[in-house]
DSSP file (Angstrom, degrees, kcal/mol; ACC not computed):
  #  RESIDUE AA STRUCTURE BP1 BP2  ACC     N-H-->O    O-->H-N    N-H-->O    O-->H-N    TCO  KAPPA ALPHA  PHI   PSI    X-CA   Y-CA   Z-CA
    1    1 A M    >         0   0    0      0, 0.0     3,-1.3     0, 0.0     4,-0.4   0.000 360.0 360.0 360.0 -41.1   62.3   83.5  151.6
    2    2 A L  T 3   +     0   0    0    127,-0.3    47,-1.8     1,-0.3    46,-0.6   0.656 360.0  70.0 -70.7 -13.2   65.0   84.1  149.1
    3    3 A R  T 3  S+     0   0    0      1,-0.2    -1,-0.3    45,-0.2    47,-0.0   0.751 103.1  42.9 -72.4 -23.2   62.4   84.0  146.2
    4    4 A T  S <  S+     0   0    0     -3,-1.3    13,-3.1    43,-0.1     2,-0.6   0.420  95.3  88.6-103.7   0.3   61.0   87.3  147.4
    5    5 A I  E     -A   16   0A   0     -4,-0.4    43,-2.6    -3,-0.4    44,-0.3  -0.890  66.2-165.6 -99.8 124.2   64.4   89.0  148.0
    6    6 A L  E     -AB  15  47A   0      9,-4.0     9,-2.5    -2,-0.6     2,-0.5  -0.813  23.4-151.8-118.6 148.9   65.5   90.7  144.9
    7    7 A S  E     - B   0  46A   0     39,-2.7    39,-2.2    -2,-0.3     2,-0.5  -0.972  18.0-157.4-111.2 132.3   68.7   92.2  143.5
    8    8 A I  E >   - B   0  45A   0      5,-0.5     3,-2.2    -2,-0.5    37,-0.2  -0.951  21.4-118.7-116.4 121.0   68.1   95.0  140.9
    9    9 A S  T 3  S+     0   0    0     35,-2.8    35,-0.3    -2,-0.5    -2,-0.0  -0.308  98.6  17.5 -58.7 131.4   70.9   95.8  138.5
   10   10 A G  T 3  S+     0   0    0      1,-0.2    -1,-0.3    33,-0.1    33,-0.0   0.362 108.2  93.0  88.6  -5.8   72.1   99.3  138.8
   11   11 A K  S <  S-     0   0    0     -3,-2.2    -3,-0.4     2,-0.1    -1,-0.2  -0.978  74.1-124.4-122.9 133.7   70.6   99.8  142.3
   12   12 A P        +     0   0    0      0, 0.0    -4,-0.0     0, 0.0     2,-0.0  -0.332  67.7  10.5 -73.5 156.1   72.5   99.2  145.5
   13   13 A G  S    S-     0   0    0     16,-0.1    -5,-0.5    17,-0.1     2,-0.3  -0.220  90.2 -61.8  81.5-167.2   71.3   96.8  148.2
   14   14 A L        -     0   0    0     -7,-0.1    16,-2.3   103,-0.1     2,-0.3  -0.822  39.4-151.6-121.0 159.2   68.5   94.3  148.2
   15   15 A Y  E     -AC   6  29A   0     -9,-2.5    -9,-4.0    -2,-0.3     2,-0.5  -0.968  10.2-135.1-134.4 146.3   64.8   94.7  147.8
   16   16 A K  E     -AC   5  28A   0     12,-3.1    12,-2.2    -2,-0.3     2,-0.4  -0.878  26.8-120.7-102.5 131.8   61.8   92.7  149.1
   17   17 A L  E     + C   0  27A   0    -13,-3.1    10,-0.2    -2,-0.5     3,-0.1  -0.577  36.8 169.3 -71.5 123.2   58.9   92.0  146.7
   18   18 A I  E     -     0   0A   0      8,-3.0     2,-0.3    -2,-0.4     9,-0.2   0.823  59.0 -16.1-100.6 -46.8   55.7   93.5  148.0
   19   19 A S  E     - C   0  26A   0      7,-1.6     7,-3.2     2,-0.0     2,-0.5  -0.983  53.9-123.2-157.4 160.6   53.3   93.2  145.1
   20   20 A R  E     - C   0  25A   0     -2,-0.3     5,-0.2     5,-0.2     2,-0.1  -0.964  29.2-169.9-113.3 123.7   53.0   92.6  141.4
   21   21 A G        -     0   0    0      3,-3.5     5,-0.0    -2,-0.5    -2,-0.0  -0.348  40.0 -94.0 -98.6-175.0   51.3   95.2  139.3
   22   22 A K  S    S+     0   0    0      1,-0.2     3,-0.1    -2,-0.1    -1,-0.0   0.914 121.0   9.9 -67.0 -43.6   50.2   95.0  135.7
   23   23 A N  S    S+     0   0    0      1,-0.1    18,-0.7    17,-0.0     2,-0.3   0.335 130.4  31.9-118.0   4.1   53.3   96.6  134.3
   24   24 A A  E     - D   0  40A   0     16,-0.2    -3,-3.5    17,-0.1     2,-0.4  -0.978  67.0-118.1-156.0 163.3   55.6   96.6  137.3
   25   25 A L  E     -CD  20  39A   0     14,-2.8    14,-2.6    -2,-0.3     2,-0.6  -0.864  26.6-137.2-101.4 143.7   56.7   95.0  140.6
   26   26 A I  E     +CD  19  38A   0     -7,-3.2    -8,-3.0    -2,-0.4    -7,-1.6  -0.920  31.3 178.8-102.1 121.8   56.4   96.9  143.8
   27   27 A V  E     -CD  17  37A   0     10,-2.7    10,-2.5    -2,-0.6     2,-0.4  -0.847  22.3-147.2-123.5 157.6   59.5   96.5  145.9
   28   28 A E  E     -CD  16  36A   0    -12,-2.2   -12,-3.1    -2,-0.3     8,-0.2  -0.993  25.7-120.5-124.3 130.0   60.7   97.8  149.3
   29   29 A S  E     -C   15   0A   0      6,-2.4   -14,-0.2    -2,-0.4   -16,-0.1  -0.358  10.3-140.8 -68.1 148.2   64.4   98.4  150.0
   30   30 A L  S    S+     0   0    0    -16,-2.3    -1,-0.1     4,-0.1   -15,-0.1   0.246  72.2  99.1 -94.2  12.7   65.9   96.5  152.9
   31   31 A D  S >  S-     0   0    0    -17,-0.2     3,-0.8     4,-0.1   -18,-0.0  -0.205  98.4 -83.5 -84.9-173.5   67.9   99.5  154.0
   32   32 A A  T 3  S+     0   0    0      1,-0.2    -1,-0.1     2,-0.1    -2,-0.0   0.789 124.5  60.9 -64.2 -28.1   67.0  101.7  156.9
   33   33 A A  T 3  S-     0   0    0      1,-0.1    -1,-0.2     2,-0.1    -3,-0.1   0.802  81.7-156.9 -72.6 -29.0   64.7  103.9  154.7
   34   34 A K    <   +     0   0    0     -3,-0.8     2,-0.2     1,-0.2    -4,-0.1   0.860  26.0 178.9  53.4  38.9   62.3  101.0  153.8
   35   35 A K        -     0   0    0     -7,-0.1    -6,-2.4     1,-0.0     2,-0.3  -0.520  20.0-141.7 -77.2 134.8   61.3  103.0  150.7
   36   36 A R  E     +D   28   0A   0     -2,-0.2    -8,-0.2    -8,-0.2   -10,-0.0  -0.750  29.3 160.3 -95.8 144.1   58.8  101.4  148.3
   37   37 A Q  E     -D   27   0A   0    -10,-2.5   -10,-2.7    -2,-0.3     2,-0.2  -0.990  38.0-104.5-157.3 156.0   59.2  101.9  144.6
   38   38 A P  E     -D   26   0A   0      0, 0.0     2,-0.4     0, 0.0   -12,-0.2  -0.582  24.2-157.2 -83.5 149.8   58.0  100.3  141.3
   39   39 A V  E     -D   25   0A   0    -14,-2.6   -14,-2.8    -2,-0.2     2,-0.1  -0.997  15.0-151.7-126.1 125.7   60.4   98.2  139.2
   40   40 A Y  E >   -D   24   0A   0     -2,-0.4     3,-1.8   -16,-0.2   -16,-0.2  -0.401  30.2 -99.3 -97.8 171.0   59.6   97.9  135.5
   41   41 A G  T 3  S+     0   0    0    -18,-0.7     4,-0.1     1,-0.3   -17,-0.1   0.698 117.4  65.2 -61.5 -21.8   60.2   95.3  132.9
   42   42 A S  T 3  S+     0   0    0      2,-0.1     2,-0.3     0, 0.0    -1,-0.3   0.663  86.3  87.7 -77.2 -15.5   63.2   97.2  131.6
   43   43 A D  S <  S-     0   0    0     -3,-1.8     2,-0.8     1,-0.0   -33,-0.1  -0.632  84.1-123.0 -83.5 141.3   65.1   96.7  134.9
   44   44 A K        +     0   0    0     -2,-0.3   -35,-2.8   -35,-0.3     2,-0.4  -0.763  39.6 177.3 -86.0 111.7   67.2   93.5  135.3
   45   45 A V  E     +B    8   0A   0     -2,-0.8     2,-0.4   -37,-0.2   -37,-0.2  -0.940   9.0 178.9-119.7 135.8   65.8   91.9  138.4
   46   46 A I  E     -B    7   0A   0    -39,-2.2   -39,-2.7    -2,-0.4     2,-0.3  -0.999  24.6-130.1-138.7 136.7   66.9   88.5  139.9
   47   47 A A  E >   -B    6   0A   0     -2,-0.4     3,-1.9   -41,-0.2     4,-0.3  -0.599  20.2-128.7 -80.2 142.4   65.6   86.7  143.0
   48   48 A L  G >  S+     0   0    0    -43,-2.6     3,-1.3   -46,-0.6    14,-0.3   0.800 108.1  66.3 -62.1 -26.9   68.4   85.5  145.4
   49   49 A G  G 3  S+     0   0    0    -47,-1.8    -1,-0.3   -44,-0.3   -46,-0.2   0.674  98.2  53.7 -67.0 -16.2   66.7   82.1  145.3
   50   50 A D  G <  S+     0   0    0     -3,-1.9     2,-0.3   -48,-0.3    -1,-0.2   0.421  90.9  94.8 -96.8  -0.3   67.7   81.9  141.6
   51   51 A I    <   -     0   0    0     -3,-1.3    11,-2.6    -4,-0.3     2,-0.3  -0.704  49.7-178.9 -96.7 144.0   71.4   82.6  142.1
   52   52 A A  E     -E   61   0B   0     -2,-0.3     2,-0.4     9,-0.3    -2,-0.0  -0.948  21.9-127.7-135.9 157.6   74.1   79.9  142.5
   53   53 A M  E     -E   60   0B   0      7,-3.1     7,-2.9    -2,-0.3     2,-0.2  -0.857  28.6-115.3-106.1 141.8   77.9   80.0  143.1
   54   54 A Y  E     +E   59   0B   0     -2,-0.4    48,-1.9     5,-0.2     2,-0.3  -0.541  35.8 176.3 -74.9 136.8   80.3   78.1  140.9
   55   55 A T  B     -F  101   0C   0      3,-1.7    46,-0.2    46,-0.3    45,-0.0  -0.769  47.2 -98.1-125.3 178.3   82.3   75.2  142.4
   56   56 A D  S    S+     0   0    0     44,-2.4    45,-0.1    -2,-0.3     3,-0.1   0.802 121.6  28.6 -66.6 -27.7   84.7   72.8  140.9
   57   57 A D  S    S-     0   0    0      1,-0.3     2,-0.2    43,-0.3    -1,-0.1   0.872 128.3 -27.6 -99.4 -48.1   82.0   70.1  140.6
   58   58 A E  S    S-     0   0    0     -5,-0.1    -3,-1.7     0, 0.0     2,-0.5  -0.809  72.7 -72.5-154.0-175.1   78.6   71.9  140.3
   59   59 A E  E     -E   54   0B   0     -2,-0.2    -5,-0.2    -5,-0.2    42,-0.0  -0.852  40.7-149.6 -96.5 134.6   76.7   75.1  141.1
   60   60 A V  E     -E   53   0B   0     -7,-2.9    -7,-3.1    -2,-0.5     5,-0.1  -0.898  23.5-112.1-105.5 128.0   75.7   75.5  144.7
   61   61 A P  E >>  -E   52   0B   0      0, 0.0     4,-1.5     0, 0.0     3,-0.9  -0.247  22.6-122.2 -58.0 144.7   72.5   77.5  145.5
   62   62 A L  H 3> S+     0   0    0    -11,-2.6     4,-2.9   -14,-0.3     5,-0.2   0.829 110.5  63.4 -58.9 -33.4   73.1   80.8  147.2
   63   63 A R  H 3> S+     0   0    0    -12,-0.3     4,-2.0     1,-0.2    -1,-0.3   0.875 103.1  48.9 -60.7 -35.8   70.9   79.7  150.1
   64   64 A Q  H <> S+     0   0    0     -3,-0.9     4,-2.0     2,-0.2    -1,-0.2   0.893 111.0  49.1 -70.4 -39.3   73.4   76.9  150.9
   65   65 A V  H  X S+     0   0    0     -4,-1.5     4,-2.3     2,-0.2    -2,-0.2   0.917 110.7  51.0 -64.6 -42.9   76.3   79.4  150.7
   66   66 A F  H  X S+     0   0    0     -4,-2.9     4,-2.8     1,-0.2    -2,-0.2   0.896 108.7  51.9 -60.5 -40.1   74.4   81.8  153.0
   67   67 A N  H  X S+     0   0    0     -4,-2.0     4,-2.4     2,-0.2    -1,-0.2   0.897 108.3  51.3 -62.8 -39.5   73.8   78.9  155.4
   68   68 A N  H  X S+     0   0    0     -4,-2.0     4,-2.3     2,-0.2    -2,-0.2   0.905 111.7  46.6 -63.2 -41.6   77.6   78.1  155.4
   69   69 A V  H  X S+     0   0    0     -4,-2.3     4,-2.8     2,-0.2    -2,-0.2   0.918 111.1  52.8 -65.0 -42.9   78.3   81.8  156.2
   70   70 A K  H  X>S+     0   0    0     -4,-2.8     5,-2.3     1,-0.2     4,-0.6   0.900 110.6  47.0 -60.2 -42.2   75.7   81.7  158.9
   71   71 A E  H ><5S+     0   0    0     -4,-2.4     3,-0.5     3,-0.2    -1,-0.2   0.920 113.2  48.6 -65.1 -43.9   77.3   78.6  160.5
   72   72 A K  H 3<5S+     0   0    0     -4,-2.3    -2,-0.2     1,-0.2    -1,-0.2   0.910 119.8  37.2 -62.0 -42.8   80.8   80.2  160.3
   73   73 A E  H ><5S-     0   0    0     -4,-2.8     3,-1.6    -5,-0.1    -1,-0.2   0.414 107.2-124.7 -91.6   1.1   79.6   83.5  161.8
   74   74 A Q  T <<5S-     0   0    0     -4,-0.6    -3,-0.2    -3,-0.5    -4,-0.1   0.868  72.7 -52.6  55.3  41.0   77.2   81.8  164.3
   75   75 A G  T 3 <S+     0   0    0     -5,-2.3    -1,-0.3     1,-0.3    -4,-0.1   0.391 114.8 114.0  81.8  -2.6   74.3   83.8  163.0
   76   76 A A  S <  S-     0   0    0     -3,-1.6    -1,-0.3    -6,-0.3    -3,-0.1  -0.328  78.3 -71.0 -91.8 177.5   76.1   87.2  163.5
   77   77 A L        -     0   0    0      1,-0.1    -1,-0.2    -3,-0.1    42,-0.1  -0.265  68.5 -80.3 -62.0 155.8   77.2   89.7  160.9
   78   78 A A        -     0   0    0     37,-0.3    -1,-0.1     1,-0.1    -8,-0.0  -0.328  32.1-139.0 -60.8 138.9   80.2   88.7  158.7
   79   79 A S  S    S+     0   0    0     -3,-0.1     2,-0.5     2,-0.1    -1,-0.1   0.623  85.0  73.8 -75.3 -13.0   83.5   89.2  160.6
   80   80 A L  S    S-     0   0    0     10,-0.0    -2,-0.1     5,-0.0     3,-0.1  -0.889  78.2-138.0-107.1 129.1   85.1   90.5  157.4
   81   81 A D    >>  -     0   0    0     -2,-0.5     4,-1.8     1,-0.2     3,-0.7  -0.763  11.1-156.0 -84.4 113.1   84.2   94.0  156.0
   82   82 A P  T 34 S+     0   0    0      0, 0.0    -1,-0.2     0, 0.0    30,-0.1   0.758  90.0  54.6 -64.2 -23.7   83.9   93.6  152.3
   83   83 A K  T 34 S+     0   0    0      1,-0.2    -2,-0.0    29,-0.1    29,-0.0   0.802 118.1  32.4 -78.5 -28.6   84.7   97.3  151.6
   84   84 A K  T <4 S+     0   0    0     -3,-0.7    -1,-0.2     2,-0.1     2,-0.1   0.597  95.6 103.5-103.5 -14.0   88.0   97.2  153.5
   85   85 A A     <  -     0   0    0     -4,-1.8     2,-0.1     1,-0.1    27,-0.0  -0.366  68.0-123.2 -75.0 148.3   89.2   93.7  152.9
   86   86 A T     >  -     0   0    0      1,-0.1     4,-2.4    -2,-0.1     5,-0.2  -0.384  29.1-105.3 -80.4 166.5   91.9   92.8  150.3
   87   87 A A  H  > S+     0   0    0      1,-0.2     4,-2.5     2,-0.2     5,-0.2   0.888 122.2  52.3 -60.3 -39.7   91.3   90.4  147.5
   88   88 A D  H  > S+     0   0    0      2,-0.2     4,-2.1     1,-0.2    -1,-0.2   0.898 109.3  48.9 -64.8 -40.0   93.4   87.7  149.3
   89   89 A Q  H  > S+     0   0    0      2,-0.2     4,-2.4     1,-0.2    -2,-0.2   0.915 112.0  49.2 -64.9 -42.0   91.3   88.1  152.5
   90   90 A L  H  X S+     0   0    0     -4,-2.4     4,-2.4     1,-0.2    -2,-0.2   0.921 112.7  46.1 -63.7 -44.5   88.1   87.8  150.5
   91   91 A H  H  X S+     0   0    0     -4,-2.5     4,-2.0     2,-0.2    -1,-0.2   0.854 111.8  52.3 -68.8 -33.5   89.2   84.7  148.7
   92   92 A G  H  X S+     0   0    0     -4,-2.1     4,-1.4    -5,-0.2    -2,-0.2   0.907 110.0  48.8 -64.9 -41.8   90.5   83.2  152.0
   93   93 A Y  H  X S+     0   0    0     -4,-2.4     4,-1.9     1,-0.2     3,-0.3   0.920 110.9  50.1 -62.5 -44.9   87.1   83.9  153.6
   94   94 A M  H  X S+     0   0    0     -4,-2.4     4,-3.4     1,-0.2    -1,-0.2   0.873 106.3  55.8 -63.0 -37.3   85.3   82.3  150.6
   95   95 A A  H  < S+     0   0    0     -4,-2.0    -1,-0.2     1,-0.2    -2,-0.2   0.836 108.2  48.7 -64.7 -32.3   87.6   79.2  150.9
   96   96 A E  H  < S+     0   0    0     -4,-1.4    -1,-0.2    -3,-0.3    -2,-0.2   0.883 118.0  40.2 -71.2 -38.8   86.5   78.8  154.5
   97   97 A V  H  < S+     0   0    0     -4,-1.9    -2,-0.2     1,-0.3    -3,-0.2   0.900 137.3  12.0 -78.4 -43.5   82.8   79.1  153.6
   98   98 A L  S >< S-     0   0    0     -4,-3.4     3,-1.9    -5,-0.2    -1,-0.3  -0.754  71.2-171.6-138.3  85.4   82.8   77.1  150.4
   99   99 A P  T 3  S+     0   0    0      0, 0.0    -1,-0.1     0, 0.0    -2,-0.1   0.781  82.8  46.1 -55.9 -34.2   86.1   75.2  150.1
  100  100 A N  T 3  S+     0   0    0      2,-0.1   -44,-2.4     3,-0.0   -43,-0.3   0.066  78.1 143.6-100.6  27.3   85.7   74.0  146.5
  101  101 A Y  B <   -F   55   0C   0     -3,-1.9     2,-0.9   -46,-0.2   -46,-0.3  -0.333  63.2-101.9 -64.6 149.8   84.5   77.3  145.0
  102  102 A D    >>  -     0   0    0    -48,-1.9     4,-2.0     1,-0.2     3,-0.5  -0.625  30.9-163.8 -78.1 106.6   85.7   77.8  141.4
  103  103 A R  T 34 S+     0   0    0     -2,-0.9    -1,-0.2     1,-0.2    -2,-0.1   0.665  86.3  52.8 -68.3 -16.3   88.6   80.3  141.8
  104  104 A D  T 34 S+     0   0    0      1,-0.1    -1,-0.2     3,-0.1    -2,-0.1   0.785 117.8  32.6 -87.1 -30.0   88.5   81.1  138.1
  105  105 A R  T <4 S+     0   0    0     -3,-0.5     2,-0.7     1,-0.1    -2,-0.2   0.579 102.6  76.2-107.8 -11.7   84.8   82.0  137.8
  106  106 A V  S  < S-     0   0    0     -4,-2.0    -1,-0.1   -53,-0.1     2,-0.1  -0.895  73.4-158.4-101.7 110.7   84.0   83.5  141.2
  107  107 A Y     >  -     0   0    0     -2,-0.7     4,-1.6     1,-0.1     3,-0.4  -0.367  29.6-107.2 -88.7 165.1   85.4   87.0  141.2
  108  108 A T  H  > S+     0   0    0      1,-0.2     4,-2.3     2,-0.2     5,-0.2   0.885 120.7  54.3 -57.0 -42.0   86.4   89.3  144.1
  109  109 A N  H  > S+     0   0    0      1,-0.2     4,-2.4     2,-0.2    -1,-0.2   0.843 103.9  56.0 -63.8 -32.6   83.4   91.5  143.4
  110  110 A D  H  > S+     0   0    0     -3,-0.4     4,-2.3     2,-0.2    -1,-0.2   0.905 108.4  47.2 -63.4 -41.3   81.1   88.4  143.7
  111  111 A I  H  X S+     0   0    0     -4,-1.6     4,-2.4     2,-0.2     5,-0.2   0.903 111.2  51.1 -68.1 -41.4   82.5   87.6  147.1
  112  112 A K  H  X S+     0   0    0     -4,-2.3     4,-2.6     1,-0.2    -2,-0.2   0.926 111.7  47.8 -58.9 -44.6   82.1   91.3  148.2
  113  113 A K  H  X S+     0   0    0     -4,-2.4     4,-3.0     2,-0.2     5,-0.2   0.907 109.9  52.8 -64.4 -42.5   78.5   91.1  147.0
  114  114 A L  H  X S+     0   0    0     -4,-2.3     4,-2.4     2,-0.2    -1,-0.2   0.932 112.7  43.7 -57.2 -48.8   77.9   87.8  148.9
  115  115 A I  H  X S+     0   0    0     -4,-2.4     4,-2.4     2,-0.2   -37,-0.3   0.908 114.4  49.8 -67.1 -41.8   79.1   89.2  152.2
  116  116 A S  H  X S+     0   0    0     -4,-2.6     4,-2.2    -5,-0.2    -2,-0.2   0.933 112.4  47.3 -61.8 -46.1   77.2   92.5  151.7
  117  117 A W  H  X S+     0   0    0     -4,-3.0     4,-2.6     1,-0.2    -2,-0.2   0.915 110.3  52.5 -62.0 -43.1   74.0   90.7  151.0
  118  118 A Y  H  X S+     0   0    0     -4,-2.4     4,-2.5    -5,-0.2    -1,-0.2   0.931 109.8  48.9 -58.4 -45.7   74.5   88.3  153.9
  119  119 A N  H  X S+     0   0    0     -4,-2.4     4,-2.5     1,-0.2    -1,-0.2   0.890 110.2  51.2 -62.6 -40.0   74.9   91.3  156.2
  120  120 A I  H  X S+     0   0    0     -4,-2.2     4,-1.3     2,-0.2    -1,-0.2   0.929 111.4  47.8 -61.4 -45.2   71.8   93.0  154.8
  121  121 A L  H  <>S+     0   0    0     -4,-2.6     5,-3.0     1,-0.2     3,-0.2   0.902 112.4  48.3 -64.4 -41.3   69.8   89.9  155.4
  122  122 A V  H ><5S+     0   0    0     -4,-2.5     3,-1.7     1,-0.2    -1,-0.2   0.912 108.6  54.1 -65.3 -41.7   71.1   89.5  159.0
  123  123 A N  H 3<5S+     0   0    0     -4,-2.5    -1,-0.2     1,-0.3    -2,-0.2   0.782 112.0  45.4 -62.1 -26.5   70.4   93.1  159.8
  124  124 A N  T 3<5S-     0   0    0     -4,-1.3    -1,-0.3    -3,-0.2    -2,-0.2   0.223 114.9-116.0-100.9  13.0   66.8   92.5  158.6
  125  125 A S  T < 5S+     0   0    0     -3,-1.7     2,-0.6     1,-0.2    -3,-0.2   0.841  71.9 136.8  55.5  38.1   66.4   89.2  160.6
  126  126 A L      < +     0   0    0     -5,-3.0    -1,-0.2     1,-0.1    -3,-0.1  -0.627  17.4 128.4-110.0  69.9   66.0   87.3  157.3
  127  127 A T        +     0   0    0     -2,-0.6     2,-1.6    -5,-0.1     3,-0.2   0.298  31.4 102.3-113.1   9.7   68.2   84.3  158.2
  128  128 A D     >  +     0   0    0      1,-0.2     4,-0.5    -3,-0.2  -126,-0.2  -0.601  44.1 163.8 -89.3  75.3   66.0   81.3  157.5
  129  129 A F  T  4 S+     0   0    0     -2,-1.6  -127,-0.3     1,-0.2     4,-0.3   0.796  70.6  33.0 -69.3 -30.9   67.8   80.6  154.2
  130  130 A A  T  > S+     0   0    0     -3,-0.2     4,-2.3     3,-0.1     5,-0.3   0.674  95.4  91.0 -98.9 -18.6   66.5   77.1  153.7
  131  131 A G  H  > S+     0   0    0      1,-0.2     4,-1.5     2,-0.2     3,-0.1   0.893  94.6  26.5 -47.4 -69.8   63.1   77.3  155.2
  132  132 A Q  H  X S+     0   0    0     -4,-0.5     4,-2.9     1,-0.2    -1,-0.2   0.821 117.1  60.0 -72.4 -31.0   60.7   78.2  152.5
  133  133 A E  H  > S+     0   0    0     -4,-0.3     4,-2.5     2,-0.2    -1,-0.2   0.918 106.3  48.2 -62.6 -41.5   62.8   76.8  149.6
  134  134 A A  H  X S+     0   0    0     -4,-2.3     4,-2.1     2,-0.2    -1,-0.2   0.912 113.1  47.9 -64.3 -41.9   62.6   73.3  151.2
  135  135 A E  H  X S+     0   0    0     -4,-1.5     4,-2.4    -5,-0.3    -2,-0.2   0.913 111.6  50.3 -63.9 -42.4   58.8   73.7  151.6
  136  136 A T  H  X S+     0   0    0     -4,-2.9     4,-2.4     1,-0.2    -2,-0.2   0.900 109.9  49.9 -62.8 -42.1   58.4   74.9  148.0
  137  137 A E  H  X S+     0   0    0     -4,-2.5     4,-2.2     2,-0.2    -1,-0.2   0.896 111.0  49.8 -63.7 -39.9   60.4   72.0  146.7
  138  138 A E  H  X S+     0   0    0     -4,-2.1     4,-1.9     2,-0.2    -2,-0.2   0.905 111.2  48.9 -65.5 -40.9   58.3   69.5  148.7
  139  139 A Q  H  X S+     0   0    0     -4,-2.4     4,-1.5     2,-0.2    -2,-0.2   0.898 110.7  50.6 -65.2 -40.2   55.0   71.1  147.4
  140  140 A T  H  < S+     0   0    0     -4,-2.4    -1,-0.2     1,-0.2    -2,-0.2   0.904 111.0  48.3 -64.5 -41.2   56.3   70.9  143.8
  141  141 A E  H  < S+     0   0    0     -4,-2.2    -1,-0.2     1,-0.2    -2,-0.2   0.861 109.0  54.2 -67.1 -34.8   57.2   67.3  144.2
  142  142 A A  H  <        0   0    0     -4,-1.9    -1,-0.2     1,-0.3    -2,-0.2   0.811 360.0 360.0 -68.9 -30.2   53.7   66.5  145.8
  143  143 A E     <        0   0    0     -4,-1.5    -1,-0.3    -3,-0.1    -2,-0.2   0.464 360.0 360.0 -81.7 360.0   51.9   68.1  142.8
């Protein structure tokens, strides 16, 4: 599921991949408007499935961090408002979700973005963070 959810540099929110054109991707915003638009090769696009968070030992896939947030919040929206929270509150929240996160390389804005993205996904009922990735990994190993 996270392979088709995209973050586009310079544009707020998250987008769902709808189709691939010859020169562009067709995406739909995950906000209330559900507006479709093309995204061209000049835009920096990254799938959430390709993002990882730094820890003291290794990089942890974003889907695992989202699962940790989901367990903490019991599937509900995040209890912390990323826009109103202080840096100490955000780092405390991150320590609860991912205790060994790298405090030098994970910035306050990264934590805000994580919480905002999680809330967007929950609002759109896209909370099966591990489902398709596990299936995809099994299919790749079988081939």
